[in-house]
C-alpha positions, -999 to +999 in steps of 0.1 A: -082-567+139-119-558+137-130-543+104-166-530+109-186-520+079-184-483+073-221-479+067-229-495+101-208-470+120-208-439+099-241-424+113-244-440+147-232-432+182-237-459+209-242-454+246-240-488+263-239-503+298-228-537+311-261-555+310-259-553+272-286-526+266-276-498+243-289-465+230-280-457+194-282-421+181-282-411+144-255-384+142-274-366+115-301-355+138-284-359+172-249-346+169-243-315+189-279-312+200-274-324+236-294-356+232-265-379+240-257-360+272-294-361+283-296-399+275-263-406+294-274-385+323-307-403+325-289-436+324-267-425+353-299-415+372-318-447+365-289-472+368-291-477+406-328-485+405-321-511+378-294-527+401-265-515+380-234-505+398-211-498+368-215-482+334-190-487+306-186-470+272-165-482+243-155-451+222-131-447+193-103-424+205-106-401+176-142-393+186-134-363+207-169-351+214-180-385+227-149-388+249-155-353+263-192-362+270-183-393+290-153-376+308-175-346+316-199-370+334-170-383+355-163-415+335-126-425+338-104-440+312-101-477+321-085-490+290-069-482+257-069-507+228-045-494+202-052-499+165-080-526+170-103-514+142-099-502+106-124-475+096-122-461+061-087-476+057-074-460+089-065-480+120-083-467+150-078-470+188-107-478+211-110-463+246-129-480+274-144-454+298-162-465+329-179-452+360-188-469+393-220-457+408-215-467+444 
């Protein structure tokens, strides 16, 4: 089981794609402001020009707003890893959401 440090995850949201590049957002200034949606939409627009055919997000299942953001942009649930991390003493599930761009 993964036990990430609380401070590392508490204020961050990550948008990642398969080539290993990620965008991290501080929830204090970004949450609910539409920045994540704009960044993810821009990633979807630019991905083909970068030769990317698939985008994948790893999102904790209890993070409803992030799950809704990805699903609202037509990402599908490709995987569910039950109880793979412990955050603040609570075991959490991880969802894998993906979208093919072709």
